[in-house]
C-alpha positions in Angstrom: 36.6 -16.7 17.0 36.4 -14.5 13.5 33.6 -17.7 12.2 31.3 -17.4 15.7 30.4 -13.4 15.0 27.0 -13.1 13.9 26.4 -10.4 11.5 23.2 -8.6 12.0 20.5 -8.0 8.7 20.2 -5.0 7.2 16.5 -4.7 7.7 16.7 -4.1 11.4 18.4 -1.1 10.8 15.6 0.7 9.4 14.9 3.6 11.6 11.7 5.1 9.8 9.8 2.5 7.4 7.7 5.9 7.0 10.5 7.6 4.9 10.7 4.4 2.3 6.7 3.6 2.6 5.5 8.0 2.9 2.1 6.3 1.7 -0.6 5.1 5.2 -2.6 2.5 3.9 -6.2 3.7 4.2 -9.5 1.9 3.4 -11.0 5.2 2.1 -7.9 6.3 0.0 -7.9 3.6 -2.8 -4.0 3.7 -2.8 -3.5 -0.1 -1.8 -1.5 -0.8 -5.0 1.0 2.0 -5.1 1.3 0.9 -0.8 2.1 -2.5 -1.9 4.1 -2.1 -4.5 6.4 0.0 -2.1 6.2 -2.6 0.0 7.0 -5.6 -1.9 10.1 -3.5 -3.2 11.5 -2.6 0.2 10.8 -6.1 1.5 12.6 -7.2 -1.9 15.7 -5.0 -1.1 16.2 -6.6 2.3 15.7 -10.1 1.3 11.7 -10.2 2.9 9.7 -11.7 0.4 9.5 -14.5 1.7 7.9 -12.8 5.0 4.8 -12.0 2.6 5.0 -15.1 -0.1 5.8 -18.2 1.9 9.1 -18.9 0.2 11.7 -20.2 2.1 14.2 -17.7 3.4 17.4 -17.0 2.6 20.0 -19.8 4.5 22.3 -17.9 5.6 18.8 -16.2 8.7 18.3 -18.6 11.0 15.5 -20.2 12.4 15.1 -17.1 15.0 16.5 -13.9 13.2 13.6 -14.8 11.3 10.6 -14.1 14.0 12.1 -11.1 14.2 11.8 -10.4 10.9 8.4 -11.2 11.2 7.2 -9.3 13.8 9.7 -6.4 11.7 8.0 -6.6 9.0 4.3 -6.8 11.0 5.0 -3.1 13.0 6.2 -1.6 9.7 2.6 -2.8 8.0 0.9 -1.2 11.0 3.0 2.3 11.0 2.1 2.4 7.7 -0.9 2.0 7.7 -4.3 4.4 9.3 -5.5 4.2 12.7 -8.7 2.5 11.7 -7.5 0.1 9.2 -4.9 -0.6 11.8 -7.6 -1.4 14.5 -9.2 -3.7 12.0 -6.5 -5.8 11.0 -4.6 -5.8 14.1 -5.5 -9.5 15.5 -6.3 -10.8 12.3 -3.1 -12.7 11.7 0.0 -13.6 13.9 2.4 -13.3 10.5 2.9 -10.9 8.3 1.7 -13.1 5.5 -1.7 -13.6 7.6 -2.0 -9.6 7.8 -0.8 -9.3 4.2 -3.4 -11.8 2.7 -6.4 -10.2 5.2 -5.3 -6.6 3.6 -5.7 -8.5 -0.1 -8.9 -9.4 0.9 -10.2 -6.6 2.5 -8.9 -4.6 -0.4 -10.0 -6.6 -3.7 -13.2 -7.9 -2.6 -14.4 -4.3 -1.9 -12.5 -4.0 -5.5 -16.6 -3.4 -7.2 -18.7 -0.9 -4.3 -14.6 1.2 -4.4 -14.5 1.8 -8.3 -18.7 2.4 -8.5 -17.9 5.5 -5.9 -14.2 7.2 -7.3 -16.5 6.7 -10.3 -19.6 8.5 -9.4 -17.0 11.3 -7.8 -15.2 11.4 -11.4 -18.0 11.5 -13.1 -19.9 14.5 -10.4 -16.6 16.8 -10.3 -17.5 20.3 -11.0 -14.2 23.2 -11.4 -16.6 24.7 -8.2 -16.5 21.9 -6.0 -12.7 23.1 -6.0 -10.2 26.5 -5.3 -8.7 26.4 -8.5 -8.0 25.0 -11.8 -5.1 23.7 -10.8 -7.0 21.7 -7.8 -9.0 20.5 -10.3 -7.1 20.0 -12.7 -5.5 17.7 -9.3 -9.1 16.1 -7.8 -9.4 14.7 -11.8 -6.7 13.4 -12.4 -5.9 12.4 -8.6 -9.6 10.6 -9.7 -8.0 8.8 -12.5 -5.2 7.9 -10.8 -7.5 5.5 -7.5 -9.6 4.1 -10.7 -6.6 2.8 -12.4 -4.9 1.0 -9.0 -8.1 -0.3 -9.5 -8.1 -1.9 -13.0 -10.6 1.0 -14.0 -8.6 2.7 -16.5 -9.7 6.1 -17.8 -7.6 7.4 -20.9 -6.7 10.9 -21.6 -10.0 10.9 -24.0 -11.8 10.7 -21.1 -10.1 12.7 -18.7 -10.4 15.9 -21.7 -13.8 15.1 -21.9 -14.6 15.7 -17.7 -12.0 18.3 -18.1 -14.5 20.3 -20.2 -17.9 19.6 -18.7 -16.6 19.8 -15.2 -15.9 23.5 -16.3 
């Protein structure tokens, strides 16, 4: 019968999550904001935000499928983490939401220290620390972007002043 046909959720068709979320979440890299943006975007595209935000699943998704999707989401999380972070987080929760909340706490609680460390690197970066002027500019911009991810934006004037000082 046509009514008995069960469809497979499209999330199960994803072979390589790293092509959709190319950022590897690492406690040392401060790309948490970018990672969560891409991860949430991916979950939203597949109607899976309920796995991390506590909302109800769509009515067309049965309880067994919800459990399988939760496992899939956790696998995606672990696949897009650095090994050291994955080992730290591995036993932090039994659901995608618990792991999501643990990551949030892990990255947000440490924000002040990471901001201070990055700002120190930004201020102390010198041209001689890089192989080229392009490399120097890229490093400054990268540090600036990482500080922005930590809610500590560097305006263009500050970037130019640091660029000149470092030369």
